[in-house]
ChimeraX commands (.cxc) that place a marker at each C-alpha (Angstrom):
marker #1 position 0.00,0.00,0.00 radius 0.5
marker #1 position 2.86,2.38,0.78 radius 0.5
marker #1 position 4.28,1.76,-2.68 radius 0.5
marker #1 position 0.92,2.64,-4.27 radius 0.5
marker #1 position 0.74,5.94,-2.37 radius 0.5
marker #1 position 4.30,6.77,-3.38 radius 0.5
marker #1 position 3.55,6.05,-7.05 radius 0.5
marker #1 position 0.26,7.93,-6.79 radius 0.5
marker #1 position 2.00,11.04,-5.46 radius 0.5
marker #1 position 5.13,10.98,-7.60 radius 0.5
marker #1 position 3.94,9.46,-10.86 radius 0.5
marker #1 position 0.31,10.50,-11.00 radius 0.5
marker #1 position -0.19,13.72,-9.04 radius 0.5
marker #1 position 3.07,15.34,-10.17 radius 0.5
marker #1 position 1.95,14.98,-13.80 radius 0.5
marker #1 position -1.60,16.27,-13.46 radius 0.5
marker #1 position -2.89,19.72,-12.60 radius 0.5
marker #1 position -3.91,20.30,-8.99 radius 0.5
marker #1 position -7.66,19.68,-8.59 radius 0.5
marker #1 position -9.71,22.79,-7.89 radius 0.5
marker #1 position -12.55,21.03,-6.08 radius 0.5
marker #1 position -13.67,17.70,-4.64 radius 0.5
marker #1 position -15.21,16.48,-7.91 radius 0.5
marker #1 position -11.95,17.02,-9.78 radius 0.5
marker #1 position -10.05,15.23,-7.00 radius 0.5
marker #1 position -12.43,12.25,-7.16 radius 0.5
marker #1 position -12.01,12.07,-10.94 radius 0.5
marker #1 position -8.23,12.27,-10.60 radius 0.5
marker #1 position -8.12,9.50,-7.97 radius 0.5
marker #1 position -10.43,7.23,-10.02 radius 0.5
marker #1 position -8.20,7.78,-13.04 radius 0.5
marker #1 position -5.14,6.84,-11.00 radius 0.5
marker #1 position -6.77,3.66,-9.71 radius 0.5
marker #1 position -7.68,2.66,-13.26 radius 0.5
marker #1 position -4.19,3.47,-14.53 radius 0.5
marker #1 position -2.27,1.61,-11.82 radius 0.5
marker #1 position -4.58,-1.43,-11.92 radius 0.5
marker #1 position -5.36,-1.79,-15.63 radius 0.5
marker #1 position -2.81,0.08,-17.73 radius 0.5
marker #1 position 0.59,0.26,-16.02 radius 0.5
marker #1 position 2.73,-2.85,-16.40 radius 0.5
marker #1 position 5.06,-3.77,-13.54 radius 0.5
marker #1 position 8.48,-5.36,-13.96 radius 0.5
marker #1 position 8.01,-7.12,-10.61 radius 0.5
marker #1 position 4.90,-8.80,-12.05 radius 0.5
marker #1 position 6.65,-10.04,-15.20 radius 0.5
marker #1 position 5.40,-7.13,-17.28 radius 0.5
marker #1 position 1.75,-7.66,-16.37 radius 0.5
marker #1 position -0.66,-5.07,-15.06 radius 0.5
marker #1 position -1.96,-5.55,-11.51 radius 0.5
marker #1 position -5.30,-6.76,-12.87 radius 0.5
marker #1 position -3.66,-9.28,-15.23 radius 0.5
marker #1 position -1.42,-10.52,-12.43 radius 0.5
marker #1 position -4.38,-11.07,-10.07 radius 0.5
marker #1 position -6.38,-12.83,-12.79 radius 0.5
marker #1 position -3.43,-15.09,-13.57 radius 0.5
marker #1 position -3.00,-15.93,-9.87 radius 0.5
marker #1 position -6.69,-16.80,-9.51 radius 0.5
marker #1 position -6.68,-19.10,-12.53 radius 0.5
marker #1 position -3.73,-21.20,-11.27 radius 0.5
marker link #1:1,2 radius 0.2
marker link #1:2,3 radius 0.2
marker link #1:3,4 radius 0.2
marker link #1:4,5 radius 0.2
marker link #1:5,6 radius 0.2
marker link #1:6,7 radius 0.2
marker link #1:7,8 radius 0.2
marker link #1:8,9 radius 0.2
marker link #1:9,10 radius 0.2
marker link #1:10,11 radius 0.2
marker link #1:11,12 radius 0.2
marker link #1:12,13 radius 0.2
marker link #1:13,14 radius 0.2
marker link #1:14,15 radius 0.2
marker link #1:15,16 radius 0.2
marker link #1:16,17 radius 0.2
marker link #1:17,18 radius 0.2
marker link #1:18,19 radius 0.2
marker link #1:19,20 radius 0.2
marker link #1:20,21 radius 0.2
marker link #1:21,22 radius 0.2
marker link #1:22,23 radius 0.2
marker link #1:23,24 radius 0.2
marker link #1:24,25 radius 0.2
marker link #1:25,26 radius 0.2
marker link #1:26,27 radius 0.2
marker link #1:27,28 radius 0.2
marker link #1:28,29 radius 0.2
marker link #1:29,30 radius 0.2
marker link #1:30,31 radius 0.2
marker link #1:31,32 radius 0.2
marker link #1:32,33 radius 0.2
marker link #1:33,34 radius 0.2
marker link #1:34,35 radius 0.2
marker link #1:35,36 radius 0.2
marker link #1:36,37 radius 0.2
marker link #1:37,38 radius 0.2
marker link #1:38,39 radius 0.2
marker link #1:39,40 radius 0.2
marker link #1:40,41 radius 0.2
marker link #1:41,42 radius 0.2
marker link #1:42,43 radius 0.2
marker link #1:43,44 radius 0.2
marker link #1:44,45 radius 0.2
marker link #1:45,46 radius 0.2
marker link #1:46,47 radius 0.2
marker link #1:47,48 radius 0.2
marker link #1:48,49 radius 0.2
marker link #1:49,50 radius 0.2
marker link #1:50,51 radius 0.2
marker link #1:51,52 radius 0.2
marker link #1:52,53 radius 0.2
marker link #1:53,54 radius 0.2
marker link #1:54,55 radius 0.2
marker link #1:55,56 radius 0.2
marker link #1:56,57 radius 0.2
marker link #1:57,58 radius 0.2
marker link #1:58,59 radius 0.2
marker link #1:59,60 radius 0.2
view
């Protein structure tokens, strides 16, 4: 979880404009969750996204 927060702050938030209100913040956080779970591949997971890695683990 600490790694996710670190990536969220340094990879996601540093590259997006600061949200002006709660709705923008919610949209930004939802986008980050989607990105880190479904789009970003991790070397520690053999190049799979978090979602692909979990699905592979469940099917074994």
